[in-house]
C-alpha positions in Angstrom: -11.7 -1.7 -25.5 -14.1 -4.0 -23.3 -11.0 -6.1 -22.5 -8.9 -2.7 -21.2 -12.2 -2.4 -19.4 -12.0 -5.4 -17.7 -8.2 -5.3 -17.4 -9.0 -1.8 -15.6 -12.0 -3.2 -13.5 -9.4 -5.4 -12.2 -6.7 -3.8 -11.6 -8.9 -1.3 -9.8 -10.8 -4.2 -7.3 -6.8 -5.5 -6.7 -5.9 -2.4 -5.8 -8.7 -1.9 -3.6 -8.0 -4.9 -1.7 -4.3 -4.6 -1.4 -5.1 -1.5 0.5 -8.2 -2.3 2.7 -5.8 -4.9 3.6 -2.8 -2.8 3.9 -5.0 -0.3 6.3 -4.1 -2.3 9.2 -1.4 -2.1 11.8 -2.2 -6.1 12.7 -1.9 -7.0 8.3 0.9 -4.9 8.0 2.9 -6.9 10.6 2.3 -10.1 9.8 3.0 -9.1 6.5 6.4 -7.9 7.7 7.0 -11.5 10.1 6.0 -13.5 6.3 8.4 -11.4 4.9 11.4 -13.0 7.0 10.1 -16.6 5.9 6.9 -18.8 5.7 4.8 -19.2 9.2 2.7 -21.0 11.1 -0.8 -20.0 12.1 0.3 -19.9 15.3 3.1 -18.2 14.9 1.9 -15.0 13.7 -1.0 -15.6 16.3 2.2 -15.3 18.5 3.2 -12.1 19.0 0.2 -9.5 18.8 -2.6 -9.6 22.2 -6.0 -11.6 20.1 -7.1 -15.1 20.1 -6.1 -17.2 17.7 -10.1 -17.0 15.4 -8.9 -13.6 15.6 -5.8 -12.9 13.8 -7.9 -15.8 11.2 -9.6 -13.2 10.2 -6.9 -11.3 8.9 -4.5 -13.6 7.7 -8.0 -14.0 5.3 -8.4 -11.1 4.7 -4.5 -10.2 3.6 -5.6 -14.2 1.8 -8.6 -12.5 -0.8 -6.0 -10.2 -1.3 -3.9 -11.6 -2.3 -0.5 -11.1 -1.1 -0.1 -14.7 1.4 -0.8 -18.0 0.3 -2.1 -20.7 2.9 -0.4 -24.0 2.9 -1.8 -26.9 4.9 0.4 -29.7 6.2 -2.9 -31.8 8.1 -4.0 -29.5 11.7 -0.6 -27.1 10.5 -1.5 -24.4 8.7 1.3 -21.9 6.8 1.5 -19.0 5.7 3.5 -17.5 2.5 3.9 -14.1 1.6 2.8 -12.6 -1.9 3.9 -9.4 -3.6 2.8 -9.2 -6.1 -0.1 -7.3 -4.4 2.5 -5.3 -2.9 4.8 -4.2 -6.0 1.9 -3.9 -8.0 -0.1 -1.4 -5.9 4.1 0.5 -5.0 3.6 0.8 -9.3 0.7 2.4 -8.7 2.2 4.9 -6.5 4.7 5.3 -7.9 2.7 6.4 -11.2 1.2 9.0 -9.2 4.9 10.4 -7.5 5.9 10.5 -10.8 3.1 13.0 -11.6 3.5 15.2 -9.0 6.6 15.5 -8.7 6.2 16.7 -12.1 3.2 19.2 -11.4 6.1 20.5 -8.5 8.4 21.4 -10.7 6.4 23.3 -12.7 5.4 25.1 -10.0 9.0 25.2 -8.3 9.5 26.9 -11.9 6.4 29.1 -12.3 6.9 30.5 -8.9 10.7 31.2 -10.3 9.8 33.6 -12.9 6.6 35.2 -11.6 9.4 35.8 -8.3 12.2 36.8 -11.7 9.5 39.3 -12.6 8.0 40.5 -9.6 12.0 42.2 -8.8 12.5 43.2 -11.9 9.5 45.6 -11.4 10.8 46.6 -8.1 14.1 47.6 -9.4 12.3 49.9 -12.0 
């Protein structure tokens, strides 16, 4: 039981970091650039109207969430997308999608049943 609780806490922390990182539009744009291939920090900063230190702060948030990996070649820092946390977040969302679809299907069936019953009462 302890192992399961620790695992749930780890997954919860990981999901929290992932969703917090994805909450910012600048970070989502950075991830979109990285989805096209590895990029140097300066290349990632170029399309954004902010300083290099500000972009670096965004990159650190993405790194802490496990969404990217940094490689250093001397003074050059190259970033690479790591999609594993995105996959875990998508799986979490998928579970809730299944739940809500099931709930909506049950609601639709109930409404259909009650509408049919109301229609039959009106015909009598």
